C-alpha positions in Angstrom: -2.1 5.8 -22.8 -0.4 8.7 -24.4 -2.6 8.6 -27.5 -5.8 7.9 -25.4 -5.0 11.1 -23.5 -4.2 13.1 -26.5 -7.6 11.8 -28.3 -9.5 12.7 -25.3 -8.0 16.1 -25.1 -9.1 16.5 -28.9 -12.8 15.4 -27.9 -13.0 17.9 -25.2 -11.6 20.6 -27.5 -14.2 20.2 -29.8 -16.9 19.6 -27.4 -17.5 16.1 -28.9 -19.2 14.6 -25.6 -19.3 10.9 -26.7 -19.8 10.1 -22.9 -21.2 11.5 -20.1 -17.7 11.6 -18.8 -16.2 13.5 -21.5 -19.0 16.0 -20.9 -18.5 16.4 -17.3 -14.6 16.6 -18.1 -15.3 19.5 -20.5 -17.6 21.5 -18.1 -15.3 21.0 -15.2 -12.4 22.4 -17.3 -14.7 25.3 -18.1 -16.1 26.2 -14.8 -12.4 26.0 -13.3 -11.2 28.2 -16.2 -14.0 30.8 -15.5 -14.0 30.6 -11.7 -10.4 30.2 -10.5 -7.9 33.1 -10.6 -4.2 33.1 -10.3 -3.9 33.4 -6.6 -6.9 30.7 -5.6 -6.1 28.1 -3.1 -7.5 24.7 -4.1 -8.0 21.5 -2.8 -8.2 18.0 -5.0 -9.8 15.3 -3.1 -9.2 12.0 -5.1 -6.4 13.3 -7.3 -5.8 10.1 -8.9 -2.9 10.8 -11.5 -3.3 14.4 -11.5 -5.7 15.4 -14.0 -7.7 18.2 -12.3 -4.6 19.2 -10.3 -2.9 20.2 -13.7 -5.8 22.4 -14.5 -5.4 23.9 -10.8 -1.8 24.6 -11.4 -2.6 26.1 -14.6 -5.3 28.5 -13.8 -4.1 29.2 -10.1 -0.3 29.2 -10.4 0.2 31.3 -7.2 -2.1 29.7 -5.2 -1.4 27.3 -2.2 -2.8 23.8 -3.1 -3.4 20.5 -1.5 -4.1 17.2 -2.7 -5.3 13.7 -1.3 -4.7 10.3 -2.7 -4.7 7.2 -0.4 -3.5 4.7 -3.3 0.0 4.2 -2.6 1.7 4.3 -6.0 -0.5 6.9 -7.1 0.4 9.1 -4.2 4.2 8.3 -4.8 3.8 9.6 -8.5 2.1 12.5 -7.3 4.2 13.4 -4.7 7.3 13.0 -7.2 5.5 15.3 -9.7 4.4 18.2 -7.5 6.6 18.1 -4.6 8.0 21.6 -5.1 4.4 23.1 -5.7 1.4 21.2 -4.0 1.0 19.8 -0.4 0.3 16.0 -1.2 -1.1 13.9 1.5 -2.0 9.8 1.3 -5.1 10.1 3.4 -8.5 9.0 2.9 -10.9 12.0 4.0 -14.2 11.7 5.9 -15.7 12.7 9.0 -13.5 10.4 11.1 -10.0 9.6 11.7 -7.7 6.6 12.2 -7.1 3.4 9.8 -9.5 2.2 7.5 -9.8 -0.9 5.0 -9.7 0.5 1.5 -10.6 -1.3 -1.6 -8.0 -1.1 -4.2 -9.5 -1.9 -7.9 -6.3 -3.0 -9.4 -7.5 -3.3 -12.9 -9.6 0.1 -12.6 -8.1 2.1 -9.8 -10.3 5.2 -10.3 -12.9 3.0 -8.8 -11.1 2.4 -5.5 -12.6 3.6 -2.4 -13.4 2.7 1.3 -16.0 0.4 0.7 -17.1 -1.8 -2.3 -19.7 -0.7 -4.6 -20.9 -1.8 -7.8 -18.4 -1.5 -10.7 -18.9 -1.2 -14.2 -16.4 -3.7 -15.1 -16.9 -7.4 -15.6 -14.0 -8.7 -13.6 -12.8 -6.3 -10.7 -9.9 -7.2 -9.3 -10.0 -5.8 -5.6 -7.3 -5.8 -3.1 -8.0 -4.7 0.4 -5.5 -2.5 1.8 -5.2 -0.2 4.8 -4.8 3.3 4.8 -5.1 6.5 7.2 -8.4 8.4 7.4 -8.5 11.9 8.4 -10.7 15.3 8.3 -10.2 18.0 6.0 -10.7 20.3 8.9 -7.8 18.6 10.7 -5.2 19.3 7.7 -6.0 22.7 6.1 -4.4 25.9 8.1 -7.6 27.8 9.8 -6.2 31.1 8.5 -6.0 30.1 4.8 -8.8 31.0 2.5 -10.0 28.1 0.5 -11.4 29.0 -2.9 -12.2 25.5 -4.8 -12.4 22.2 -3.7 -12.8 18.8 -6.1 -14.2 15.7 -4.7 -14.2 12.4 -6.4 -14.1 9.8 -3.8 -16.3 7.2 -5.4 -19.3 7.3 -3.0 -17.8 8.7 0.2 -18.3 12.4 -0.9 -20.8 13.1 2.2 -18.5 12.1 4.6 -15.7 14.5 3.2 -18.0 17.1 3.1 -18.9 16.7 6.9 -15.4 16.4 7.8 -14.9 20.1 6.2 -17.6 21.5 7.8 -15.2 24.4 9.4 -13.6 25.0 5.9 -16.9 25.2 4.1 -18.8 27.4 6.3 -15.9 29.7 6.6 -15.1 30.1 3.2 -18.0 29.0 0.9 -15.6 27.7 -1.6 -16.9 26.5 -4.9 -17.1 22.8 -4.8 -17.2 20.1 -7.9 -18.4 16.6 -6.6 -19.3 13.2 -7.9 -22.7 11.8 -6.2 -25.0 9.2 -7.4 -26.5 5.6 -7.3 -23.8 2.8 -7.6 -21.5 4.5 -5.4 -23.1 7.1 -2.9 -25.6 4.6 -1.7 -23.1 2.1 -0.6 -22.3 4.6 2.2 -25.9 4.8 3.0 -26.1 8.5 1.6 -29.4 10.0 1.6 -29.6 12.8 -0.7 -31.5 15.2 1.0 -29.4 15.1 4.1 -26.4 16.0 1.8 -28.6 18.7 0.5 -29.5 20.1 3.9 -25.8 20.3 4.9 -24.9 22.3 1.9 -27.7 24.5 2.6 -26.7 25.1 6.1 -23.2 25.9 4.7 -25.0 28.6 2.4 -24.3 26.5 -0.8 -26.8 25.6 -3.4 -26.1 22.5 -5.7 -26.4 22.7 -9.4 -25.6 20.7 -12.7 -22.6 21.6 -14.2 -24.2 23.0 -17.2 -26.9 24.9 -15.0 -24.0 26.5 -13.4 -22.3 27.5 -16.3 -25.5 28.7 -17.8 -26.7 30.8 -14.6 -29.6 28.5 -14.2 -31.3 28.0 -10.8 -30.0 25.6 -8.3 -31.7 22.6 -7.3 -34.5 22.6 -5.0 -34.4 19.4 -2.4 -36.7 17.3 -4.3 -35.4 17.8 -7.6 -31.8 17.2 -6.3 -33.5 13.8 -4.7 -35.0 13.0 -8.1 -32.0 13.4 -9.9 -29.9 11.3 -7.3 -32.5 8.5 -7.5 -32.6 8.3 -11.3 -29.0 8.8 -11.7 -29.6 11.3 -14.3 -26.7 13.3 -13.3 -23.8 12.5 -11.0 -21.5 15.2 -11.0 -22.4 18.6 -9.5 -21.2 22.2 -8.2 -22.0 23.6 -4.6 -21.8 27.3 -4.8 -22.8 30.4 -3.0 -26.5 30.8 -4.5 -26.5 33.0 -7.5 -29.3 36.0 -7.5 
């Protein structure tokens, strides 16, 4: 496990994008390094083992940070690691609250989520557990400026965004989020609805590479095409650039 982590870091450092995930990891790190300042307040949704949270702590050490991870053993580990520096919660986030079933993929926990979806492994071992569901708007203090949000929830991102309407509308944070076929469609996500929601909030959608290069944001039909072809599945939402 340690060797794999070191190898991944080396590949990212030398820009050796052997997979799309490695490319997304490298570009995410670059965007965060450029966009965050030491006092930025950040939210990591779908924190998993804390890889992005580690970057948040490195680039924004003086900010107030929040992390959400509903898988019990991952939540416990995060709570132990970051108890003095990060507000860690065991909630699954959406636009509703209460208890919900949650599909824990025991042999590939990064695929876990509220709904069953297509898994890129041959024999997913799924355990259905129950977790608490909540809205981000219920949790984050109303007077706290939020600068950055990362969302990786295996298809449920539109629900997360709708449950953060007030935060997004008031703060216009930079948002890095995953969205694509094989996951988001299992939540009946319509890409045009998601696009319209972010547009209403004053945010445009970019690929990670386009955002770094200061290229144009998607128009609705372009985002719909990319979603339906799965050409890209990691995006940046940001205040539109001039």
